C-alpha positions in Angstrom: -10.6 -16.0 -7.3 -7.5 -17.1 -9.3 -4.4 -17.0 -7.1 -2.0 -19.1 -9.1 -1.5 -21.0 -12.3 1.0 -23.1 -14.2 3.1 -22.2 -17.2 5.0 -25.5 -17.3 5.2 -26.0 -21.1 7.2 -23.9 -23.6 5.6 -20.6 -24.4 6.9 -21.1 -27.9 4.3 -23.8 -28.2 1.6 -21.3 -27.2 2.9 -18.8 -29.7 2.6 -21.4 -32.4 -0.9 -22.5 -31.2 -2.4 -19.0 -31.2 -0.4 -17.2 -33.9 1.7 -15.0 -31.7 5.2 -13.9 -32.6 7.9 -16.1 -31.3 9.0 -14.7 -27.9 12.3 -12.8 -28.0 13.2 -13.7 -24.4 13.9 -16.9 -22.4 11.3 -17.9 -19.9 11.8 -20.5 -17.1 8.7 -22.7 -16.9 6.7 -22.3 -13.7 4.6 -24.9 -11.8 3.5 -22.2 -9.4 3.1 -18.8 -11.1 2.0 -16.3 -8.5 1.1 -12.6 -8.0 4.1 -10.3 -8.1 5.9 -12.3 -10.7 6.5 -11.3 -14.3 4.6 -13.7 -16.5 3.9 -14.2 -20.3 1.1 -12.0 -21.4 -0.2 -10.5 -24.7 -1.5 -6.9 -24.4 -4.2 -5.3 -26.6 -1.7 -2.6 -27.7 0.6 -5.2 -29.2 -1.7 -8.1 -30.2 1.0 -10.5 -31.4 3.8 -9.9 -29.0 4.3 -12.0 -25.9 5.7 -9.9 -23.0 6.7 -10.5 -19.4 4.2 -8.5 -17.3 3.8 -8.0 -13.6 0.9 -9.9 -12.1 -0.9 -7.2 -10.0 -2.6 -3.9 -10.4 -2.2 -0.8 -8.2 -5.1 1.5 -9.3 -5.0 5.1 -8.1 -8.1 4.5 -5.8 -6.3 1.5 -4.1 -3.2 3.5 -3.6 -5.2 6.3 -1.9 -6.3 3.8 0.8 -2.6 3.2 1.7 -3.0 -0.5 1.3 0.1 -2.4 0.0 -1.9 -5.2 -1.5 -2.2 -5.3 -5.3 -5.4 -6.3 -7.2 -4.8 -9.7 -8.8 -8.4 -10.5 -10.0 -11.2 -8.4 -11.5 -14.8 -9.7 -11.7 -16.3 -9.8 -15.2 -19.4 -8.2 -13.9 -17.4 -5.1 -12.9 -17.0 -4.1 -16.5 -19.3 -1.1 -16.2 -18.0 0.2 -12.9 -16.1 3.5 -13.1 -13.0 1.9 -11.6 -12.7 -0.6 -14.5 -14.7 0.6 -17.4 -11.7 2.0 -19.3 -9.7 -1.2 -18.7 -12.4 -3.5 -20.1 -12.9 -1.1 -23.0 -9.3 -0.6 -24.2 -6.8 -2.4 -21.9 -7.5 -6.0 -22.4 -5.0 -8.8 -22.4 -4.5 -12.6 -22.4 -2.3 -14.6 -20.0 -0.6 -17.8 -21.3 -0.9 -20.8 -19.0 -1.6 -24.5 -19.1 -3.4 -24.9 -15.8 -4.9 -22.8 -12.9 -5.3 -23.5 -9.2 -8.4 -23.3 -7.0 -8.6 -24.2 -3.4 -11.2 -26.0 -1.2 -11.3 -26.3 2.5 -11.2 -30.0 3.4 -11.2 -30.4 7.2 -8.3 -28.3 8.4 -6.5 -28.4 5.1 -6.7 -25.8 2.3 -6.5 -28.3 -0.5 -5.3 -27.1 -4.0 -6.6 -28.5 -7.3 -5.2 -27.8 -10.7 -7.5 -27.5 -13.7 -6.2 -28.2 -17.2 -7.4 -29.0 -20.7 -7.8 -32.7 -21.3 -5.5 -32.6 -24.2 -2.9 -30.7 -22.1 -2.6 -27.8 -24.6 -1.8 -24.3 -23.4 -4.7 -21.9 -23.0 -5.4 -18.2 -22.5 -6.9 -16.4 -19.4 -8.6 -13.1 -20.0 -7.2 -10.1 -18.2 -7.0 -6.3 -18.0 -3.9 -4.2 -17.7 -2.8 -0.9 -16.5 0.4 1.2 -16.5 2.0 1.9 -13.1 4.9 4.2 -12.1 6.7 1.6 -10.0 6.6 -1.6 -12.0 5.5 -0.5 -15.5 2.6 -2.6 -16.8 0.6 -4.8 -14.5 -2.3 -7.2 -15.2 -5.2 -8.8 -13.3 -7.0 -12.0 -14.2 -10.7 -11.7 -15.0 -13.0 -14.1 -13.1 -16.5 -15.2 -13.9 -19.1 -17.9 -13.2 -17.6 -21.4 -12.7 -18.4 -24.3 -15.1 -19.7 -27.5 -13.6 -16.2 -28.9 -13.0 -14.8 -25.9 -11.2 -18.0 -25.4 -9.3 -17.3 -28.5 -7.3 -14.3 -26.7 -5.8 -14.9 -22.9 -6.1 -17.6 -20.4 -6.9 -15.5 -18.4 -9.4 -13.0 -19.3 -12.2 -10.8 -17.4 -14.6 -12.5 -16.4 -17.9 -10.8 -18.5 -20.7 -10.6 -17.0 -24.2 -10.6 -19.6 -27.0 -8.8 -19.2 -30.3 -11.9 -18.2 -32.2 -12.5 -15.2 -29.9 -8.9 -14.2 -29.3 -8.7 -11.4 -31.8 -12.2 -10.1 -31.0 -11.2 -10.0 -27.3 -8.0 -8.1 -27.8 -9.6 -5.7 -30.4 -12.3 -4.9 -27.9 -15.1 -6.3 -30.2 -16.1 -9.2 -28.0 -19.1 -7.9 -26.1 -18.9 -8.4 -22.3 -22.6 -8.7 -22.0 -22.6 -11.8 -24.1 -20.2 -13.5 -21.6 -21.9 -12.5 -18.3 -24.3 -15.4 -18.0 -22.1 -18.1 -19.3 -19.5 -20.2 -17.5 -15.8 -19.5 -17.9 -15.3 -22.4 -20.3 -16.8 -25.7 -21.4 -16.4 -28.2 -18.5 -16.2 -31.3 -20.9 -12.9 -30.0 -22.3 -11.3 -29.7 -18.9 -10.1 -32.0 -16.1 -9.1 -31.4 -12.5 -6.6 -33.0 -10.2 -5.8 -32.8 -6.5 -2.2 -31.6 -6.0 0.2 -31.5 -3.1 -0.4 -28.8 -0.5 3.2 -27.7 -0.9 1.9 -25.6 -3.7 0.2 -23.4 -1.1 3.5 -21.8 -0.5 4.0 -19.0 -3.1 7.8 -19.7 -3.2 7.4 -23.4 -3.9 8.4 -24.3 -7.5 8.7 -28.1 -7.4 6.5 -30.8 -8.7 2.8 -30.7 -8.2 2.4 -34.2 -6.8 
């Protein structure tokens, strides 16, 4: 599960790195981006435009249950399920970030760790999106098998899309089956760090240490 990430660097840097258009809005960097917030995303329908999109999906079948919770993650191996097949086929997106959180129970403490690229560059999480009558477009982060680094902390991780596969992913040409048995990203390019438990509060926006 991916329940939080960081967008601490300028998203203009990410636009330059990945060939997106320069954003036409101001975005306050976040050390603790959480579900329910509007966050920088590129949708498959506008493949070069960075937009602020609500983190959370409210599919019709979830609404019918009467639950108020929104769907924030979708498993990669759900790509052929009726509930998600259209999303994976034609409503893909990437979410801009520079780190993501996973948690591990250490005694009585739910200890957060942040995972970043060793060179600290921004990177892209794979996601799917849907239109909703209440908040417009919403997204969910796709999760997959962990690499060796993340596996020390959690049994799932977000699927990371690299620059070479970005256009193929957004165009719908990157085949899901090719991704199923691989880890979310190469462990040797990433690092992890224990962070302060204050980050467990979704309203905390201070330093991570």
